[in-house]
N, C-alpha and C positions, 0 to 999 in steps of 0.2 A: 453592269452599270446602265443607267438610264440612257435612252435615246433622246438627244437634244437637237432641236431645230433652231437655227439662227437665221433670222430674216432681215431684209432691208439693210444690207451691207454693201458698201462700195469696196469690192475686193481688188487688191493689188498684190500680185505674187509672181515671183519668178517660177519657172517650171523646170522640173528635174530633167536633165539629159544624161548622157553617158559620161560626162566629164564636167568640170567646173565651167561656168559661163565665161567666155572670153571674147574680146573684140566687140563686134556689133551685138553679139548675143547678150553681153553683160547688161545692156540697157533695155532688153525686151522683157516686158511684164505681161502676164495675162490680166486683163481688166474686166470685171463684171460690174456694170454700173448699178444694176439691181440684183445684187448677188445674194446667195443663200448657201448655207452649208449644214450638213448633218454630222454629229459627233456621237460615237458609240465606243464604249470601252476605252475612252481616252484618246481615240484616234479619229481622224476624219474619215467618214464613210462616203461622203459626196461633197463636192465643192463646185459651184458654178452659177449659171443663171437659175432663177427661182423655178421656172417650169421644169428644167432638167433635173434639179435636185429633188423636187417634190415627186418626180417619177420614181425615185429610189425608195420611197416609202411603201409603194405597192399595197396601198390600202391600210398600212399600219399607221397608227397615230403616234406622234412623238410624245414622250413622257413630259417633256418641258419645252416651251418655246420662248425665244428671246427676240425682241424687236430692237435692232440696233439703230434705228432711226436715221438711216442713211449715212452713218459715220463710215469713214474709211477703215478698213481692216487689212492688216499686213501680218506677215509671219512674226512670231516672237524672235527677238534678236539672238543671234549666236555670237558670243564674244570669244574669238579664237586665240586671244593672247592676253593673259593676265598673270600677275604674280600675287594673287589675292589671298595668299596664306602667309601672314606675317604677324608680328607681335607688337609693333610700335611704329608711330609715324616719324618722319624725318623733316619736319617743317623748317627746321633751322637751315637746312641745305638750300631751301628756296632763296633765302636771303643771300647765301653765299654765291649762288648762281647770278643773282641780280648784281652782285659786286664784281662779277666778271670771272669767277672761278669756273673752269670747265668741268664737265662730267668726269673726265678721266683724272683731272687734278684732285677732285674731291675723293675719288676712289683711291688714288695713290696715297692720300693723306690719312687713310684708314676710315674714311666716311663711306658714303654710298652703300653699296651692297654689303660691305664688311660690317657696317654699323648694324644693319638688319640681321646679319648672321649672329652677332653677339646677342641681340635681343631674342632671337628665336632659340638659340642654344640655352638661354637662361630661363625661358618661359616653360611652364608646365603644359602638358597636352591640353588640359581643359582651358587654360588661358589662351592658348594659341587657337583652339577651336572657337571659343567665344568671340575673340577679336575678329577672326576671319568670317564667322557667320554674320556678324554685323555688317561687314562689307558686302556680302552676298545679298543681304536684305536690301541694301541700297541699290545694287545693280538690278535686282528684281523690280523695284519700284520704277526704274527707268527702262524696263521692258526686256531685260536679258533673261531668257528662259533656258538657254544652254550656255555654259561657260567653261572654258579651259582654264586650269590653274596649274602653274608650274611650281615645282619645288625650287631649291636653289639658294635658300637662306640657311642651310645647314652646313654644307660643304665638308661633312664627314659622314661616314657610313651610317652611324647611329641616328644622327639628326635628320639626314635626308630620308631615311626610311620612316622616321617618326612623322616628318612632314607629309609624306605620301599617305600614311595612315590617317592623318587629320583630313587631308583632301578627300580621301575616300569616305570618311565619315560625313563630311559636308555634303557629298553627293547622296548619302543615305538619309540625312536628317534635315535637309532643306528641300524646297519644292523644285529647285533647278536640276537639270541634267548637268553633271560635272564630269569633265574630261581631264584626267590626271596626266601631267607631263613631268618626267624626271629631268631636272636641269642642274645636276650636281656641278656641271661645267659652266657655272654662272660667273665665277671669279676664282682667282687663286687665293685660298685662305691664308690668314696671317702666319700660320705655322709652316706654310710652304713658301713664304716670301723669299725670293731669290732662287727658288727651286721649282719652277713650274713643271718641269719634266717629271719630277717626283710626284706631283699631284696628278698629272696625266696618267702615270702608271697606276696610281691608286684608283682613279676613275675606271681604267680599263680592267684591272685585275681584281679589284675588290668591290667597288661600288656597283658597277653594272651587273656582275653576277648576282649580287645580293638583291638588287632591284628586280631582276628577272625572276628570282626565286619568290620574292614577295608577291608578284603578279598583279600589282595595282596600276602602275604606269603603263600608258599605251604608246607614248612617244618619248623620244630623247631629244633635247635641245641643247645647244651650246652657244656661248657668246664668242663668236669669231670676230675679233676686233683687236686693233693695235693696243698693246698693253694688257691684253687679257689672254686669248688663245689664238695662236697663229692658224693659218689655213691648214698646214700639215698636221698640227696637233689636233685641230678640229676633225680632219679627215680620219685620223686614227681612232679618235673617240667614237665618232659616228659609225665607222665601219664595225667596231666592236659592238656597239649598241644594236646594229642590224643583226649581227650574229646571234644576239640574245633575244631576237624577236621583236624589238622595238622599232616603230616607224620613226622617220627622221624629220627634224625641224632644225633651222639654223637662224640664230640672231645674226643677221648679215649686214655688213656695210652701214652700220648706224652712224658712225662718226667719220670713218675713213673708208675709202674704196680699197679694202684689203683683198677683195676677191671672194667674199663669202657667198655672194649670189651665184658666181660661177661654180663654186663648190657645190652649192645646193643643186644646181642643174646637173653637174657631173654625177652626183650621188642619187639623182632622182628623188630628192627629198620631197615630202608632202608640201612643205611650205618654206619660204624664206621670209624673214620678218624684220621690220624696221625699214631698211633699204633707203635711208635718206641720202646716202652717198653712192648708191649703186650705179655702176657704169653701163654704157650701152652693151658691152660684152656680157655683163651680168644679166641684163634684161633679156638679151637674146638667148643666153643659156637657160634661163627660166622658161622662156617661151618654148624652146625645143623640147624640154622635158615635162612640160605641163605643170610646173611648180606654181603653187598659189602664192602670190605676193601679198602678204599680210601687212597692211600699212597702218600706221599708228599716228594719225595727225595730231592728237592731243599731246603726244610726247614732243613732237616738233614745236608745237605751240608753247609747251611748258619750258622747253630748253631754248626757245627763241631761235630756232634753226629753220632753214628753208624746208618746205614740205617735200616729201618723196614725189617723184615724177609720175603721179598716178595717170595723168592724161596720156603721157607717152606709153606707159605700160599697157593701157587699154588699147590704144591704137596699134601697138605692136603685137597684140594678141595674147598678152599675159593675163590670166585671171586674177582679179584684184579682190581681196577681202579687206574688211575694216575691223579694228579692235581698239579697245580702250588703253591697253597696256597698264591697267590698274596696278600700281605699286606704291611703296611708301616714299619713294624719293623723286625720280625723274618725272613721274606722271601720276599724281593722286587723282584719278578720274574714274568715277563709277557710271558715267552717263553716256550710253550709246547715242542718244539723240544729239548730244553735243558733238560727238565724233562725226555723225552724218552731216551736221551743219558745217563743220570744218572741211569735210571732204568735198562738199558742194561749193562753198564759198572760197576755200583756200586751195583746193587741189583740182578744181575744174571738172569734177565728176558731175554728171546729171543726177537729179534726184533718183531716177530709176536705177542708174548704175550704182549709186551709193546704197540703195536699198538691197540690191542683189549682193553687194559686197558685205553687208551687215547680216545677211540671212543665208542664202543658199551657198554662195562661195565660201563664206565663213564656216558653214557646216562641212563643206568639202575639206577645208583646212584642218578640221579636227576629227575627220572620219565619221561624221554623223549625218551625212547628206541623205542617206536612205531613210532617216527617221525625222529629220528636222530641216528647217531652212526654207520651206515652202508650204503653201496650203494645198495639199493634194491628198487624195484618198490613200489610206494606209499609213500616213505619217502621223506623228504625235500632234494632237490638237493644241498646239502652242500658237497663240495669236495675240495681237494687240488691237484694241479698239481705240482709234485716234480721235483727238479733238481737232478734226480737220477733214477736208474732203479728198486730199491726195497725199502721197508721200512727200511732196514738196514742203509740207508743213514743218518738217524737221529743220529745214533751212530758213523757211519763212519766219517761224517763231523762234528766232535766235535766242539761245540760252534758256529756253523754256522747256517744259515737259508736256508736249502736246499729246498726252496719252490719257484716255479716260479709264481704261481698265486693262489689266494684264491677265491672260489666261494660260494655264499650263495643264495639259492633258484634259482639256475641256472644263476645268474648274477655275473660277476666278480666284487669283492669288494676290492681286494688288490692285 
């Protein structure tokens, strides 16, 4: 591939360390006011001050040069928590929530996740792929170059495997890097109503072995929440997932402080996600085990709930990541810039901390930190050219899309 030289960039990037950025490190960025970078074979060859980067040319001329005109450049967003494989919207539930119905009340009435399960089970593979691809196109426009997608709208062996095949195809046929997560433990399906233990047995004895044989999913997630899966049920499912070679994630303490964050710490899960109701004990358990707290401020906004305690988590030394939670019900959001704006204005993160949460720490949360999440030699050349001078523009330009262009593997894709 051609050697590309990008000049006159105001570069802002977290830098790779041996673990996710936590505490004071979360807000530290490398900044190059008159920055420059080289891209070859889809990866960064050199990034930094212009004179240093030009030294890497060693007399070689770049095949193409780009003048970025002093615009800010940041890593492409890594969205570490989405449910972006589904077949229909659930706009009517928005009105139900405005009328006072709770998330769990809607779920128990056969709506929520179970509504999406019925839609996915009845959709063809092609229809499911086409609908999901349109969602990814929107996320790409908003700067997401790596995205995690969970299954969990099948809730039987056949449909969960089918969802994972569609997610895998999305990774092969769209520009983005896609990280597949198995979440058969998203809810108890209607056919097991009144028998959650029977479904836990199905997860452990049939679904997980089948998912492992298929070889697509990299992680296993579970909705550890009152009215869904208990802490002990979650522990048994996750331990079996680990036996089958999957890394662990936990939907933890979204509505109630059930102890999901504590469980994530005990099992040394890669991440605990949601955490609106996480206790001090849960935060401490995550800190001790280095669990990444994946926070979803657009979900709190959509559900009209208090935000997760991001400031406390950072101050306690828990690495914080940010995600959209793109899904058809509780949070139909494709915009990472909106998430960063909420994180700064609603969760008291600094713009620098929010950027790290949406890039490098998010990459750690989905196992791609050695390839994505920062502008450094050897990593994928995934970056955003901003319509602004600093990362603060995501909060400053509330509700806007302050992005001039999106680049994936050194190619402009949006």
